[in-house]
N, C-alpha and C positions, 0 to 999 in steps of 0.2 A: 504493500500500500504506500509506503514511504517513497519508493521509486516512482510509482504512478503520480503521486502528488507533486514530486519534484519537477515533472515535465508538464504540468498543467499550465494553460495560458492564464494570464493575469486576471481576465474577467471571471474565470472559473474559480480561481483562488479567492477573489473578493466575494463571490457568491457564497462559497463555503464559509468564509469568515462571517458574513452577514447572517447566515442561517444559524451558525453557532452562537453568535452574540444575542440574537433574538431568543434563542432557547435559554440562554443563561439568564437574561432579564426575566423571562417567564418563570424561571425557577427561583428568582431572588426572594419572593415572599416566604417560600418554604425554607430557604437557606437562612433568612433572617430569624424565623421562628426557632429553628434548630440552634442557632448561635445564642439566642436568648436563653434557651434551656441550658446550654453548656456554659453560660457566663462569658461568652466571647463577643460581646456586642461592640467592642471597639474596632473590630475588623471591618474593612470596607466591603461593599456589596460584592457578590459572587462575580459579576462580569469584570469588575475592576481588578479583583484578585487574579482572574484568568488572563487579563491583559498583560500582567507582569510575568506570566509563565503558567506552570501547572498550579491550579488553584489549591490542590490538595497539599502542596508543600509550601504555600505562601509564608506561613509562620516559620516552618522548619528551615527554609532557605535563608530567611532573615536572621534567625538565631545562629545558624552556621556562619554567616558572614560576620555577625557581631562578635562571635567567639574568635574568629580569625583576626579581626581588628584588635581585639584585646590581647591576643597572643603575640601579635606583632608590635604592640605598644604604640599604636598610631593615634589613639584618641584620649584626650584629657577631659575631665568632667566640666571644665569651663572653656572648652575650645570653641573656636569659630569654624563651623563645619559647612561645607558645600556638598550637597547630594545631587550630582549631575545625572539627570534621568531618574528622578526619584519615584516615578510611578505613583501608586496609591499609598505611599508613606510606609512601606514595609519596614525600613530602617528607622524612621522617625518613631514608629510605635515601639520599637525595641529600646530606643534611647530615652524616650520621654520620662519614664519613671526613675531612671538611674543617673541622670545628668544633673549638674549643679545649677544654681541660680544664674551664674554667669555664662552658661552654655548658650550659644546662638547657632541656630541651624537655618540654612537656606536650601530649599529644594526646588528644582525646576524640572519640567517635563513638557513634551509636545502633545501629550494626551490630555485635552482640556477636561473631560469628565473626571479624570483622576485628580487633577489639581483642584477642581471645584469641590470635590469631596474632602480633600485635605484641608482646604481653607475653612470649611464649615466645621470639621471635626476638631481642629486645633485652634479655633477662633479665640478661646479663652486662655491660651498659653502663649505669652508674648515672646517666648524663646524661639518659636517656630514660625518661619515665613515660607510661603509657597508662591511660586511664580509660574504662570503659564508661558511657555516658550512659543510664541506665535510665529513659528517658522515652518516652512514647507518640509514635509517628511512623509514617509510611508504610513505614519500612524496619526497624522493630523490633516487638516484641510486648509491650513493657511497657505499663503502664496509668497510670503517673504522668504528670500533665500536663506538657507541655514548659515551661510558664511557672513550674513549681516547681523547675526545674533551675538550679543555680548553677554557673557555670564553675569548674572545679576548681583554682583558683589564688587566692592571697591578693590582696586589693584593692590596686590601684595598684602592682603589681609587674612587669607584663609590658612588656618593651621592644618586642616585635614580636608581633603576632597575625596569623595568616593564616587567612582564611575563604574557602577556594577551593571554589567550587561548593557553597556552603552556602546562601546566601540565594536561590539559584535553586530551592530546594526548600521554602521557608518561606512560609506565608500571612501576611498583615499582622500579626496579633496576635503570631505567633511572631517575625517580624522585629523588632517593637518590643521584645520581651523579650531577644532575642539582641543587639540593639544596646545595650540598657541594660546587659547583662552585659559587653559589650565595653568600654563606658565605665568600668564598675566595675573591670575587670581591668587596664586600661592605666595605666602609670606616667604622671606628668604630661608627660613628654617622649616617651612611647611612641607608636607608630604601628601601625595595622592596615591590611592590604590586604584589601579585600572584592572579590569578583567578583560580577557580576550581569548579568542581561539587562535592559537599559533601553531604553525606546522613547519617542518624542516624544508627550507628553501635553498639549502646548500647543494642539493642534488636535483637537477632539472627534471629527472625522471621520477621523482618522489610522487607517490599517489596519495590523495586525500579522499578516502571513500565517503566520508560524511559530507564533503563539499565537492560534488562532482563537476561544477561549472566554474569558469573563471576566465581571466584575461590571458592572452598568449604571451604578453611581454612583461607582465608584473605578477608578483607573488600574492595574488588576491583570488580567493575562491569563495563560492557561495552555494547554498544548499538548494534553493528553489530557482529554477532557470528564469522564470518570469518575474521573480520578486527577490532580487539580491539582498535587500535590506532585512529580509526575514532572519537571516543568519549568515554572517560573513566571517571568513577566516583569513588570516594574514601570515605570510612567511615571517618567521621570527627575525631574520636579518632585516627584511624590509621594514617591519614595524619598529624595530630598534632604530633604524635610520630616521624614521618619521619622528620618533620621540626626541632624538638628539637634535634634529633640525629645528625643533620647536624650542630649544634652549633648556631641555630637561635631561636628566640622566637617570638610568635605572639603577637603583641601589639594592633591590632584592627581586629575585624571580622565583616563583613557586609554580612548578608545572601542574597542570590539571588535565588539559587536552594534549599538550605537547607530548610527543612530536607529531601527533595527528594521524595515527595509524588506525584508530578505532572507527568502526562504521557508524556508531551513534555516540556523540560526545556527551558524557555524563557530567562533566565539570569544565570549568574555564580556568585558564592560566591567570595567575596573579602577578602583577608588576607594580612594585612600589617605586615611584619616581619623585624626584625633588629638583628644584632649580639647579641648573648646572653652574 
Protein backbone atom coordinates (compact mmCIF):
# COMPACT_ATOMS: atom_id res chain seq x y z
CA UNK A 1 0.00 0.00 0.00
CA UNK A 2 2.84 2.38 0.83
CA UNK A 3 4.34 1.86 -2.62
CA UNK A 4 0.99 2.54 -4.29
CA UNK A 5 0.48 5.72 -2.27
CA UNK A 6 3.95 6.99 -3.11
CA UNK A 7 3.07 7.07 -6.82
CA UNK A 8 -0.39 8.67 -6.53
CA UNK A 9 -0.94 12.02 -8.27
CA UNK A 10 -1.30 15.11 -6.10
CA UNK A 11 -5.13 15.43 -6.49
CA UNK A 12 -5.59 11.86 -5.27
CA UNK A 13 -3.35 12.47 -2.27
CA UNK A 14 -5.27 15.63 -1.39
CA UNK A 15 -8.59 13.78 -1.72
CA UNK A 16 -7.38 11.07 0.67
CA UNK A 17 -6.16 13.68 3.16
CA UNK A 18 -9.47 15.52 2.95
CA UNK A 19 -11.44 12.33 3.57
CA UNK A 20 -9.22 11.42 6.51
CA UNK A 21 -9.54 14.87 8.09
CA UNK A 22 -13.31 14.88 7.70
CA UNK A 23 -13.48 11.52 9.43
CA UNK A 24 -11.27 12.73 12.26
CA UNK A 25 -13.43 15.81 12.86
CA UNK A 26 -16.51 13.57 12.89
CA UNK A 27 -14.87 11.46 15.59
CA UNK A 28 -13.78 14.48 17.64
CA UNK A 29 -16.82 14.57 19.99
CA UNK A 30 -16.26 10.90 20.86
CA UNK A 31 -12.55 11.54 21.37
CA UNK A 32 -13.29 14.57 23.58
CA UNK A 33 -15.65 12.52 25.75
CA UNK A 34 -13.08 9.78 26.15
CA UNK A 35 -10.40 12.31 27.10
CA UNK A 36 -12.69 13.79 29.76
CA UNK A 37 -13.15 10.35 31.28
CA UNK A 38 -9.39 9.79 31.21
CA UNK A 39 -8.59 13.23 32.63
CA UNK A 40 -6.68 14.27 29.50
CA UNK A 41 -8.71 17.35 28.60
CA UNK A 42 -5.61 19.49 27.98
CA UNK A 43 -4.89 17.67 24.73
CA UNK A 44 -5.80 19.31 21.41
CA UNK A 45 -8.62 17.84 19.28
CA UNK A 46 -8.01 14.60 17.43
CA UNK A 47 -7.50 16.15 13.94
CA UNK A 48 -4.85 18.54 15.29
CA UNK A 49 -3.01 15.71 17.03
CA UNK A 50 -3.10 13.70 13.80
CA UNK A 51 -1.79 16.67 11.81
CA UNK A 52 1.44 16.43 13.82
CA UNK A 53 1.85 12.70 13.13
CA UNK A 54 0.26 9.56 14.52
CA UNK A 55 -2.40 10.70 16.99
CA UNK A 56 -1.85 7.62 19.15
CA UNK A 57 1.71 8.70 20.02
CA UNK A 58 1.16 12.49 20.30
CA UNK A 59 1.96 12.53 24.02
CA UNK A 60 4.57 9.76 23.96
CA UNK A 61 6.56 11.40 21.16
CA UNK A 62 6.55 14.73 23.01
CA UNK A 63 7.69 13.06 26.25
CA UNK A 64 10.47 11.29 24.37
CA UNK A 65 11.68 14.56 22.88
CA UNK A 66 11.43 16.32 26.25
CA UNK A 67 13.48 13.56 27.87
CA UNK A 68 16.11 13.83 25.13
CA UNK A 69 16.35 17.62 25.60
CA UNK A 70 16.80 17.11 29.35
CA UNK A 71 19.43 14.43 28.78
CA UNK A 72 21.35 16.73 26.46
CA UNK A 73 21.13 19.63 28.92
CA UNK A 74 19.63 22.04 26.40
CA UNK A 75 16.82 23.67 28.38
CA UNK A 76 16.91 25.81 31.53
CA UNK A 77 13.77 26.59 33.58
CA UNK A 78 13.95 30.31 32.74
CA UNK A 79 15.14 30.01 29.13
CA UNK A 80 13.92 31.95 26.13
CA UNK A 81 12.70 29.20 23.81
CA UNK A 82 11.65 29.13 20.17
CA UNK A 83 9.59 26.17 18.93
CA UNK A 84 9.84 26.27 15.13
CA UNK A 85 6.94 24.35 13.63
CA UNK A 86 5.22 23.89 16.99
CA UNK A 87 2.02 22.31 15.64
CA UNK A 88 -0.64 21.87 18.31
CA UNK A 89 1.72 22.62 21.21
CA UNK A 90 2.90 19.09 21.97
CA UNK A 91 6.10 20.41 23.53
CA UNK A 92 4.50 23.44 25.19
CA UNK A 93 2.12 21.08 27.00
CA UNK A 94 5.14 19.14 28.28
CA UNK A 95 6.96 22.25 29.50
CA UNK A 96 4.10 24.32 30.94
CA UNK A 97 3.88 22.62 34.36
CA UNK A 98 7.64 22.39 34.98
CA UNK A 99 9.19 25.65 33.79
CA UNK A 100 9.91 28.69 35.94
CA UNK A 101 8.22 32.11 36.01
CA UNK A 102 10.97 33.59 33.83
CA UNK A 103 10.48 30.99 31.11
CA UNK A 104 9.39 32.43 27.78
CA UNK A 105 8.21 30.32 24.87
CA UNK A 106 7.41 31.37 21.32
CA UNK A 107 5.93 28.81 18.96
CA UNK A 108 5.04 29.28 15.32
CA UNK A 109 3.48 27.10 12.65
CA UNK A 110 1.98 27.32 9.16
CA UNK A 111 -1.10 25.32 10.26
CA UNK A 112 -3.57 28.00 11.31
CA UNK A 113 -6.10 25.69 13.07
CA UNK A 114 -3.34 24.44 15.37
CA UNK A 115 -2.17 27.96 16.21
CA UNK A 116 -5.74 29.10 16.89
CA UNK A 117 -6.20 26.25 19.38
CA UNK A 118 -2.84 27.02 21.03
CA UNK A 119 -3.70 30.70 21.49
CA UNK A 120 -7.00 29.80 23.13
CA UNK A 121 -5.61 27.06 25.36
CA UNK A 122 -2.62 29.08 26.64
CA UNK A 123 -4.43 32.44 26.80
CA UNK A 124 -4.04 32.71 30.59
CA UNK A 125 -0.32 31.85 30.68
CA UNK A 126 1.77 34.90 29.65
CA UNK A 127 4.90 32.78 29.34
CA UNK A 128 3.59 31.28 26.09
CA UNK A 129 3.19 33.07 22.76
CA UNK A 130 1.97 31.51 19.52
CA UNK A 131 2.31 33.00 16.05
CA UNK A 132 0.69 31.93 12.81
CA UNK A 133 3.32 31.79 10.06
CA UNK A 134 1.29 33.17 7.18
CA UNK A 135 3.50 31.69 4.47
CA UNK A 136 2.98 29.40 1.51
CA UNK A 137 3.48 25.71 2.26
CA UNK A 138 2.03 22.29 1.61
CA UNK A 139 0.18 22.59 4.94
CA UNK A 140 -1.34 26.06 4.65
CA UNK A 141 -3.19 28.25 2.19
CA UNK A 142 -1.22 31.49 2.38
CA UNK A 143 0.54 32.91 -0.65
CA UNK A 144 3.44 34.78 0.98
CA UNK A 145 6.74 33.05 0.02
CA UNK A 146 8.36 31.14 2.84
CA UNK A 147 11.65 32.95 2.28
CA UNK A 148 9.91 36.21 3.23
CA UNK A 149 9.08 34.91 6.70
CA UNK A 150 11.13 36.09 9.69
CA UNK A 151 11.15 34.05 12.87
CA UNK A 152 9.00 35.99 15.39
CA UNK A 153 11.78 36.73 17.89
CA UNK A 154 14.36 39.46 18.35
CA UNK A 155 17.80 38.71 16.86
CA UNK A 156 20.29 36.98 19.14
CA UNK A 157 17.84 36.35 21.98
CA UNK A 158 16.95 32.65 21.84
CA UNK A 159 18.64 30.33 24.32
CA UNK A 160 17.16 27.19 22.83
CA UNK A 161 15.40 26.53 19.55
CA UNK A 162 13.61 23.29 18.77
CA UNK A 163 12.88 22.38 15.16
CA UNK A 164 11.24 18.99 15.54
CA UNK A 165 10.06 17.40 12.28
CA UNK A 166 10.44 20.73 10.48
CA UNK A 167 13.38 20.22 8.15
CA UNK A 168 11.85 16.89 7.13
CA UNK A 169 9.24 18.92 5.21
CA UNK A 170 11.40 21.63 3.60
CA UNK A 171 13.02 21.75 0.16
CA UNK A 172 16.63 23.01 -0.07
CA UNK A 173 15.88 26.72 -0.61
CA UNK A 174 13.53 26.63 2.39
CA UNK A 175 16.12 24.81 4.48
CA UNK A 176 18.63 27.54 3.64
CA UNK A 177 16.22 30.27 4.74
CA UNK A 178 15.17 28.57 7.98
CA UNK A 179 18.78 27.81 8.89
CA UNK A 180 19.65 31.47 8.31
CA UNK A 181 16.71 32.45 10.51
CA UNK A 182 17.93 30.02 13.18
CA UNK A 183 21.35 31.72 13.10
CA UNK A 184 19.65 35.12 13.38
CA UNK A 185 17.52 34.03 16.35
CA UNK A 186 20.12 32.26 18.49
CA UNK A 187 21.98 34.02 21.26
CA UNK A 188 25.80 33.73 20.99
CA UNK A 189 25.71 30.81 23.46
CA UNK A 190 22.36 29.47 22.28
CA UNK A 191 21.71 26.02 20.85
CA UNK A 192 19.17 24.56 18.44
CA UNK A 193 18.06 20.97 18.18
CA UNK A 194 17.14 20.09 14.60
CA UNK A 195 15.71 16.76 13.52
CA UNK A 196 16.15 15.39 10.01
CA UNK A 197 16.21 12.30 7.85
CA UNK A 198 19.83 11.97 6.73
CA UNK A 199 21.34 9.37 4.42
CA UNK A 200 24.81 8.45 3.21
CA UNK A 201 25.61 10.67 0.22
CA UNK A 202 29.29 9.73 0.08
CA UNK A 203 28.43 6.87 -2.30
CA UNK A 204 26.50 7.94 -5.45
CA UNK A 205 25.06 4.41 -5.71
CA UNK A 206 23.64 4.44 -2.19
CA UNK A 207 19.96 3.49 -2.10
CA UNK A 208 17.31 5.12 0.13
CA UNK A 209 14.39 2.67 0.15
CA UNK A 210 12.19 4.88 2.34
CA UNK A 211 12.66 7.84 -0.03
CA UNK A 212 12.56 6.51 -3.60
CA UNK A 213 12.28 9.85 -5.43
CA UNK A 214 14.78 12.65 -5.77
CA UNK A 215 16.91 15.03 -7.75
CA UNK A 216 19.63 13.70 -10.07
CA UNK A 217 22.24 16.31 -9.13
CA UNK A 218 21.64 16.89 -5.40
CA UNK A 219 21.44 14.63 -2.35
CA UNK A 220 17.73 15.24 -1.72
CA UNK A 221 15.15 12.46 -1.65
CA UNK A 222 11.42 12.32 -0.87
CA UNK A 223 8.80 9.73 -0.06
CA UNK A 224 5.77 10.72 -2.19
CA UNK A 225 6.43 11.45 -5.84
CA UNK A 226 3.73 14.15 -6.16
CA UNK A 227 4.14 15.63 -2.68
CA UNK A 228 7.82 16.05 -1.75
CA UNK A 229 7.05 18.09 1.37
CA UNK A 230 5.32 15.10 2.97
CA UNK A 231 8.73 13.70 3.95
CA UNK A 232 12.15 14.77 2.70
CA UNK A 233 15.57 13.25 3.37
CA UNK A 234 18.97 14.86 2.83
CA UNK A 235 22.45 13.53 2.30
CA UNK A 236 24.39 14.07 5.50
CA UNK A 237 27.26 15.85 3.74
CA UNK A 238 24.88 18.12 1.82
CA UNK A 239 22.86 19.00 4.92
CA UNK A 240 26.04 19.72 6.88
CA UNK A 241 27.14 22.10 4.12
CA UNK A 242 23.80 23.93 4.35
CA UNK A 243 24.18 24.23 8.13
CA UNK A 244 27.70 25.64 7.86
CA UNK A 245 26.75 28.03 5.04
CA UNK A 246 24.17 29.55 7.40
CA UNK A 247 26.86 30.41 9.95
CA UNK A 248 26.11 27.48 12.25
CA UNK A 249 28.15 24.49 13.35
CA UNK A 250 27.07 21.03 14.42
CA UNK A 251 28.27 20.23 17.95
CA UNK A 252 26.41 16.95 18.45
CA UNK A 253 24.98 14.38 16.06
CA UNK A 254 22.79 11.51 17.26
CA UNK A 255 21.73 9.03 14.57
CA UNK A 256 18.12 7.94 14.28
CA UNK A 257 17.48 7.28 10.59
CA UNK A 258 21.12 7.52 9.50
CA UNK A 259 22.53 6.01 7.32
CA UNK A 260 19.13 5.60 5.65
CA UNK A 261 19.04 1.91 4.80
CA UNK A 262 15.69 1.02 6.41
CA UNK A 263 12.51 0.87 4.34
CA UNK A 264 10.39 2.62 6.99
CA UNK A 265 12.08 5.38 9.06
CA UNK A 266 11.01 4.98 12.68
CA UNK A 267 13.14 7.81 14.07
CA UNK A 268 14.84 11.01 12.97
CA UNK A 269 18.43 12.10 13.36
CA UNK A 270 19.24 14.76 15.99
CA UNK A 271 21.61 17.62 15.23
CA UNK A 272 22.54 20.16 17.89
CA UNK A 273 23.84 23.36 16.32
CA UNK A 274 25.18 26.61 17.69
CA UNK A 275 26.41 29.85 16.08
CA UNK A 276 29.78 29.29 14.41
